C-alpha positions in Angstrom: 139.8 -60.5 -60.3 141.8 -57.9 -62.5 143.4 -58.6 -65.5 143.8 -57.2 -68.8 143.6 -59.4 -72.0 144.3 -58.3 -75.6 140.8 -58.0 -77.2 141.8 -59.7 -80.4 139.2 -62.7 -81.9 140.9 -65.3 -80.7 141.7 -64.1 -76.9 137.6 -63.3 -76.7 137.1 -66.6 -78.1 139.5 -68.5 -75.7 138.0 -67.0 -72.5 134.9 -67.8 -73.4 136.0 -71.3 -72.4 135.8 -72.7 -68.3 139.0 -74.4 -68.6 142.0 -72.1 -69.0 145.6 -72.8 -68.3 146.9 -70.8 -65.4 149.4 -71.0 -62.5 148.2 -69.5 -59.6 150.5 -68.1 -57.0 150.0 -66.8 -53.3 152.6 -64.8 -51.2 153.2 -61.6 -49.5 149.3 -61.1 -49.3 149.0 -61.1 -53.2 147.2 -64.1 -55.4 148.3 -63.9 -58.9 146.5 -66.0 -61.4 149.2 -66.2 -64.3 147.4 -67.1 -68.1 149.8 -69.1 -69.9 150.2 -70.4 -73.8 148.1 -70.4 -75.7 146.7 -67.5 -74.3 148.4 -64.6 -74.4 150.8 -64.0 -70.9 148.8 -62.0 -69.0 149.0 -62.0 -65.3 145.7 -61.2 -62.9 145.1 -60.5 -59.7 142.4 -61.5 -57.4 141.1 -59.0 -54.8 139.8 -59.7 -51.6 140.4 -63.6 -50.9 140.4 -65.5 -48.1 143.8 -67.8 -47.4 141.9 -69.9 -44.9 139.4 -71.0 -47.5 141.9 -71.6 -50.3 143.8 -73.9 -47.7 141.0 -75.9 -46.7 140.3 -76.6 -50.8 144.4 -77.1 -51.7 146.4 -77.4 -49.3 149.9 -75.7 -49.9 152.6 -77.4 -51.5 156.0 -77.1 -53.4 156.1 -77.9 -56.6 159.3 -78.8 -58.4 
């Protein structure tokens, strides 16, 4: 994944956790991960992903 996070102390420490609040978006050939509060708002892009493997683990659905 490509993402640029600020290098301040708080962000560096929070990135050590295994569970980070984020929203995954897949569409138009792109897989984006949006990190949300309490992290700085950053969008990362996953490269070389396999859509069929993702669908096996988490089928697409509508949110609301």
